[in-house]
C-alpha positions in Angstrom: -5.8 -2.4 -21.0 -8.0 -3.3 -23.6 -9.9 -1.2 -26.0 -12.4 -3.2 -27.3 -15.7 -1.4 -29.0 -18.7 -3.6 -29.4 -21.2 -2.6 -32.3 -24.6 -3.7 -33.2 -26.2 -2.4 -36.7 -29.9 -2.0 -36.5 -31.3 -2.5 -40.1 -34.7 -1.0 -41.1 -36.0 -4.5 -41.2 -35.0 -4.7 -37.6 -37.0 -1.7 -36.7 -40.2 -2.7 -38.6 -40.1 -6.3 -37.1 -39.5 -4.7 -33.6 -42.8 -2.5 -34.3 -41.1 0.2 -32.1 -41.6 2.9 -34.8 -44.4 4.0 -36.9 -42.8 4.7 -40.1 -45.8 6.4 -41.8 -46.3 8.4 -38.8 -42.5 9.6 -39.0 -42.8 10.7 -42.4 -46.0 12.1 -41.6 -44.5 14.6 -38.7 -41.5 15.3 -40.8 -43.4 16.5 -44.0 -45.5 18.8 -41.6 -42.2 20.3 -40.0 -40.9 21.1 -43.5 -44.0 22.5 -44.4 -44.1 24.6 -41.1 -40.2 25.4 -41.8 -41.2 26.7 -45.3 -44.0 29.1 -44.1 -41.9 30.4 -41.0 -43.2 28.4 -38.2 -39.8 27.1 -37.0 -37.5 28.6 -35.3 -33.6 27.4 -36.1 -30.9 29.3 -34.6 -27.2 28.9 -35.4 -25.2 25.9 -34.6 -23.5 26.4 -31.1 -20.6 24.4 -30.1 -19.0 24.0 -26.7 -15.4 23.1 -26.8 -14.0 21.1 -23.6 -10.5 20.8 -24.5 -8.4 23.3 -27.1 -5.7 20.6 -27.8 -7.8 17.5 -28.5 -11.1 19.6 -29.4 -13.4 17.7 -27.6 -16.9 19.5 -28.2 -20.7 19.3 -27.6 -22.4 20.3 -30.8 -25.9 21.6 -30.4 -28.5 22.4 -32.6 -31.7 23.7 -30.9 -34.6 24.6 -32.7 -38.4 25.5 -31.8 -41.8 24.8 -33.4 -43.9 27.8 -33.0 -47.5 25.9 -33.2 -46.3 22.9 -31.7 -49.1 21.1 -29.6 -48.3 18.2 -27.6 -49.9 14.7 -28.1 -51.8 13.1 -25.5 -49.6 10.1 -25.7 -46.5 11.8 -25.8 -43.9 11.1 -22.9 -43.9 14.6 -21.7 -47.5 15.8 -22.8 -48.6 16.7 -19.2 -45.0 18.9 -18.5 -45.9 21.0 -22.0 -49.5 21.5 -20.9 -48.2 22.9 -17.3 -45.5 25.2 -19.2 -48.0 26.3 -21.6 -50.4 27.6 -19.1 
């Protein structure tokens, strides 16, 4: 059995050239969320881990969070679902 691993490294330049990410929007959102966190507007409970195998310690780590004043954006993929849940 062959154990090959194929990896493709994607640089920041690759992402910018693909125009799949608006870095200014990413920075704006991160700054906004950090301010919300500072002001108590983010619930960030402790990380939890689900261990599947005690011997190998195979696990999934989860860090749930909630933005208390989050409003869906019209162009967000799940905006309609978020609106439905909010009602």
